C-alpha positions as CSV (number, residue, x, y, z in Angstrom):
1,M,93.3,98.2,100.9
2,E,95.0,98.0,97.5
3,L,98.0,96.0,96.4
4,V,101.1,98.3,96.5
5,A,103.9,95.7,96.1
6,N,104.7,92.0,96.0
7,N,107.7,89.9,95.0
8,S,107.3,88.4,91.5
9,A,108.7,85.0,92.5
10,A,109.3,83.1,95.7
11,I,112.5,84.3,97.4
12,A,114.9,82.0,99.2
13,V,115.0,82.7,103.0
14,T,117.9,81.5,105.1
15,D,119.1,81.9,108.7
16,A,120.1,85.5,107.7
17,L,117.6,88.3,107.4
18,T,116.3,88.2,103.8
19,T,114.5,91.1,102.2
20,L,111.1,90.1,100.7
21,I,109.9,93.6,99.7
22,D,112.5,96.4,99.8
23,W,111.7,100.0,100.8
24,T,108.4,100.8,99.2
25,N,106.6,104.1,99.2
26,I,103.2,103.9,100.8
27,E,102.8,107.7,100.9
28,A,102.4,108.1,104.6
29,V,99.0,106.3,104.7
30,S,97.4,105.7,108.0
31,G,97.7,101.9,107.8
32,F,98.9,99.0,105.8
33,T,98.6,95.2,105.7
34,V,101.4,92.6,105.2
35,M,100.9,89.0,104.1
36,V,103.8,86.5,104.1
37,E,103.5,83.0,102.6
38,N,106.0,80.2,103.4
39,A,106.2,78.8,99.8
40,G,108.0,75.7,101.0
41,G,111.0,75.7,98.7
42,G,114.5,74.6,99.8
43,G,114.4,72.8,103.1
44,A,110.8,73.9,103.6
45,N,111.5,74.9,107.1
46,S,109.5,77.3,109.1
47,I,109.9,81.1,109.0
48,T,110.8,82.1,112.6
49,D,110.6,85.9,112.3
50,I,109.1,88.6,110.2
51,Q,110.5,92.1,110.6
52,I,108.6,95.2,109.4
53,D,110.9,98.1,109.0
54,T,109.7,101.7,108.5
55,S,111.2,104.9,107.2
56,N,110.3,108.4,106.1
57,D,113.2,108.8,103.6
58,G,113.4,105.6,101.7
59,G,115.7,103.8,104.2
60,V,118.4,106.4,104.7
61,T,117.2,106.5,108.3
62,S,115.0,103.7,109.5
63,S,113.2,102.2,112.4
64,L,113.8,98.4,112.5
65,D,111.4,95.7,113.5
66,Q,108.7,98.1,114.4
67,H,105.9,95.5,114.8
68,A,107.5,92.6,116.6
69,G,105.4,89.4,116.6
70,V,103.2,90.6,113.7
71,P,102.5,88.7,111.5
72,A,102.5,85.8,114.0
73,V,105.4,83.3,113.7
74,P,106.5,80.6,113.1
75,I,105.0,80.3,109.6
76,A,105.2,76.7,108.6
77,S,105.6,75.5,105.0
78,G,102.4,76.1,102.9
79,N,101.0,78.6,105.4
80,T,100.3,82.3,105.1
81,K,100.1,84.8,107.9
82,K,98.7,88.4,107.9
83,G,99.5,91.4,109.9
84,T,97.6,94.8,109.9
85,F,99.4,97.9,111.1
86,T,98.6,101.5,112.0
87,S,101.5,103.7,110.9
88,T,102.2,107.0,109.2
89,A,105.6,105.9,107.9
90,K,106.2,106.8,104.2
91,F,108.2,103.6,103.4
92,V,108.0,100.0,104.4
93,R,110.4,97.1,104.1
94,I,109.6,93.4,104.8
95,R,112.2,90.9,105.9
96,A,112.1,87.3,107.0
97,I,114.5,84.7,108.6
98,C,114.6,81.0,109.4
99,A,116.3,79.3,112.4
100,A,120.0,78.5,112.3
101,G,120.9,76.1,109.5
102,E,117.4,76.1,108.0
103,D,115.8,77.6,104.9
104,T,112.7,77.9,102.8
105,T,111.2,80.2,100.2
106,A,108.6,83.0,100.7
107,N,106.2,85.3,99.0
108,A,105.1,88.7,100.4
109,W,102.3,91.2,99.7
110,L,102.1,94.8,100.8
111,N,98.7,96.4,100.8
112,A,97.8,100.0,101.7
113,D,94.8,102.2,101.7
114,S,95.6,104.1,98.4
115,S,92.6,106.3,98.8
116,I,94.7,108.7,100.7
117,G,98.3,110.0,100.7
118,R,98.6,111.1,97.1
119,I,98.0,113.7,94.4
120,C,95.1,111.5,93.1
121,T,94.0,108.0,94.1
122,L,94.4,104.6,92.5
123,A,90.6,104.4,92.1
124,D,90.6,107.8,90.3
125,V,93.0,106.5,87.6
126,K,91.4,103.1,87.3
127,D,88.0,104.7,86.9
128,R,89.3,107.0,84.1
129,L,90.9,104.0,82.3
130,G,88.0,101.7,82.8
131,I,90.1,99.1,84.7
132,N,88.2,96.9,87.1
133,N,91.0,94.4,88.0
134,T,94.1,94.6,90.2
135,E,96.6,93.4,87.6
136,N,98.1,96.9,87.0
137,D,97.7,98.3,90.5
138,I,101.4,98.4,91.3
139,T,102.2,100.1,88.0
140,I,99.5,102.8,88.5
141,N,100.5,103.4,92.1
142,T,104.1,103.9,90.9
143,I,103.0,106.4,88.3
144,I,101.0,108.3,90.9
145,A,103.9,108.4,93.4
146,S,106.2,109.7,90.7
147,L,103.7,112.3,89.6
148,A,103.5,113.7,93.1
149,A,107.2,114.4,93.0
150,L,107.0,115.8,89.5
151,F,104.2,118.2,90.4
152,D,106.1,119.4,93.4
153,T,109.2,120.1,91.3
154,Y,107.2,121.9,88.6
155,C,105.4,124.1,91.2
156,N,108.5,124.7,93.3
157,R,106.6,123.7,96.4
158,N,105.4,120.7,98.3
159,L,101.7,120.3,97.5
160,I,100.6,117.6,99.9
161,V,100.7,118.0,103.7
162,P,103.1,115.6,105.3
163,A,102.3,113.3,108.3
164,A,104.2,115.4,110.8
165,D,105.9,118.8,111.2
166,V,108.9,119.6,109.0
167,T,111.8,121.8,109.8
168,E,113.0,124.2,107.0
169,Y,115.5,127.0,106.8
170,Y,115.2,130.3,105.0
171,T,117.2,133.3,104.1
172,G,115.5,136.7,104.7
173,Y,115.9,139.5,102.1
174,S,112.8,141.5,102.8
175,Q,109.8,141.9,105.2
176,W,108.1,139.0,103.5
177,L,108.8,135.3,103.7
178,Q,107.0,132.6,101.7
179,L,107.1,129.0,103.0
180,R,107.5,126.0,100.7
181,R,104.5,124.2,102.0
182,Y,101.1,125.9,101.9
183,P,98.3,126.5,102.8
184,I,99.9,126.7,106.3
185,V,98.2,124.3,108.6
186,S,100.1,125.2,111.8
187,I,103.3,126.7,112.9
188,T,105.1,125.2,115.9
189,S,108.0,127.7,116.0
190,I,109.9,130.3,114.1
191,K,113.4,131.2,115.3
192,T,116.2,133.4,113.9
193,S,119.9,133.0,114.6
194,Y,123.0,134.5,112.9
195,N,125.2,131.7,114.4
196,F,122.6,128.8,113.7
197,D,122.2,128.1,117.5
198,F,118.5,127.6,117.1
199,T,118.4,125.5,120.3
200,S,119.3,128.6,122.4
201,A,117.2,131.0,120.2
202,T,113.9,132.3,121.5
203,A,110.9,131.5,119.3
204,L,109.2,134.5,117.7
205,I,105.6,135.3,118.7
206,A,102.8,135.3,116.2
207,D,101.1,138.6,115.8
208,T,103.8,140.3,117.8
209,D,107.0,139.4,115.8
210,Y,105.4,138.1,112.7
211,R,102.0,137.6,111.1
212,I,100.6,134.9,108.9
213,V,99.1,136.7,105.9
214,E,95.6,135.7,104.5
215,G,95.4,132.8,107.0
216,G,98.4,131.1,105.4
217,R,96.6,130.5,102.1
218,K,99.8,131.4,100.1
219,G,102.3,130.5,102.8
220,M,103.2,134.2,103.3
221,L,104.6,135.5,106.6
222,V,105.4,139.2,107.3
223,S,107.9,140.4,109.8
224,L,106.4,143.1,112.1
225,Y,109.8,144.5,112.9
226,G,111.1,145.3,109.4
227,T,113.1,142.8,107.4
228,W,113.8,139.2,108.2
229,P,117.5,138.5,109.0
230,L,119.6,139.6,106.1
231,I,122.9,138.3,104.5
232,V,123.3,135.1,106.6
233,P,121.9,132.1,104.6
234,D,119.5,129.8,106.5
235,A,119.2,132.2,109.5
236,I,115.5,131.5,109.8
237,Q,114.3,128.2,111.2
238,V,110.6,127.3,110.7
239,I,109.0,124.2,112.2
240,Y,105.5,123.9,110.7
241,L,102.9,121.8,108.9
242,G,101.6,122.9,105.5
243,G,100.2,121.7,102.2
244,Y,96.8,120.4,100.9
245,A,95.2,117.4,102.3
246,A,95.9,114.4,100.1
247,A,93.3,113.2,97.6
248,G,90.6,111.2,99.3
249,A,91.7,112.2,102.8
250,T,89.4,113.3,105.6
251,L,90.2,116.9,106.5
252,T,91.6,117.5,110.0
253,A,91.7,120.8,111.9
254,G,93.3,123.6,109.8
255,Q,93.6,121.5,106.6
256,T,92.5,122.6,103.1
257,A,91.2,120.1,100.5
258,L,93.4,119.4,97.5
259,P,91.9,121.6,94.7
260,G,89.9,119.6,92.3
261,E,91.7,120.9,89.2
262,I,95.1,119.6,90.6
263,R,93.5,116.2,91.2
264,E,92.0,116.1,87.8
265,A,95.3,117.1,86.2
266,A,97.0,114.3,88.0
267,I,94.4,111.8,86.8
268,E,94.8,112.9,83.2
269,Q,98.6,112.8,83.4
270,A,98.6,109.4,85.1
271,S,96.2,108.0,82.6
272,F,98.2,109.3,79.7
273,I,101.4,107.8,81.1
274,F,99.8,104.4,81.8
275,K,98.3,104.2,78.3
276,R,101.6,105.1,76.7
277,R,103.9,103.3,79.2
278,M,105.6,101.2,76.5
279,D,106.7,104.1,74.4
280,I,107.3,107.2,76.6
281,G,110.3,106.0,78.4
282,L,109.2,103.8,81.3
283,S,112.3,102.1,82.4
284,A,113.2,99.7,85.3
285,Q,115.1,101.7,87.9
286,S,115.3,102.4,91.6
287,F,112.8,105.0,92.8
288,D,112.2,106.0,96.4
289,G,114.2,103.1,97.7
290,G,112.5,100.3,95.8
291,S,112.9,98.6,92.4
292,I,110.1,99.9,90.3
293,N,109.4,101.4,86.9
294,K,109.7,105.1,86.3
295,F,109.1,107.4,83.4
296,S,111.9,109.5,82.1
297,D,112.4,112.3,79.5
298,M,108.6,113.1,79.5
299,D,107.0,116.5,79.5
300,L,103.8,117.3,81.2
301,L,100.6,117.6,79.1
302,P,99.9,121.2,78.1
303,L,96.6,121.3,80.0
304,V,98.3,119.9,83.1
305,K,100.9,122.7,82.9
306,Q,98.1,125.3,82.6
307,V,96.6,124.0,85.8
308,L,99.9,123.8,87.7
309,D,101.0,127.2,86.5
310,M,98.2,128.7,88.8
311,Y,99.8,127.0,91.8
312,K,103.5,127.7,91.2
313,R,105.5,129.2,94.1
314,T,107.4,132.2,93.0
315,V,110.7,132.7,94.9
316,L,110.8,136.2,96.2
């Protein structure tokens, strides 16, 4: 487990739910650990509840208090409690509360297994930089998370396979259709509807209505009955799983390892950003639901572009 986020100073906790760590991207890792310390400020009363909220979209939609009773409460002044969770949520928020009329202060730490869930790992970048302490872990994790989104944008596709099926909509103009996430891991259903009533629509049958080309390596599907639906935008609904396994992840059925050159490009770019973080536009802003630093107005390294150019998705 590596440190992903912590509050920089003890936060006042009252009898209203108080956020200790706001929505923080843990990149859909398989587990995380939360530590909460009652720092004993204010009235130095006990913390009576800790709520761990999860989300896949930075808090736009969320599941509240997903792990009731963990960490164990109450937490008396001067004590620290720890909770370990198994979850594939992308974002985590930690909140605390005291009993009516009581207050204290608290610190929180969020740790996650950063060896998976990203375009490269924290350990990759630290090894390249020769860093052997945890002082800059949060900054490096932030850079890696930002790079994943930047690589996706540059390549016009989603490189890393998500934790669960995604639903996407396409417009057909020919016999061919290229999905945004590939290699294709699995397809749950493909439906077409001119009036968007996909609930009533009948799912197409693989190798009868359509075929996955080259095993899904390039995300290509071909209609076996001529062109896909024409004219009507978003008339094709695809529910599927696709993308490379994250750096450091153990491959599951149907998954393809992240190409080594993409991982190396991410390590080089992340190391470059970290070394020049003071003069390339790192600025304190909100990113993915949390208050972190992000880089702005920065171009990718030429060698990184050369690698990513080989993996661009060309819109047909």
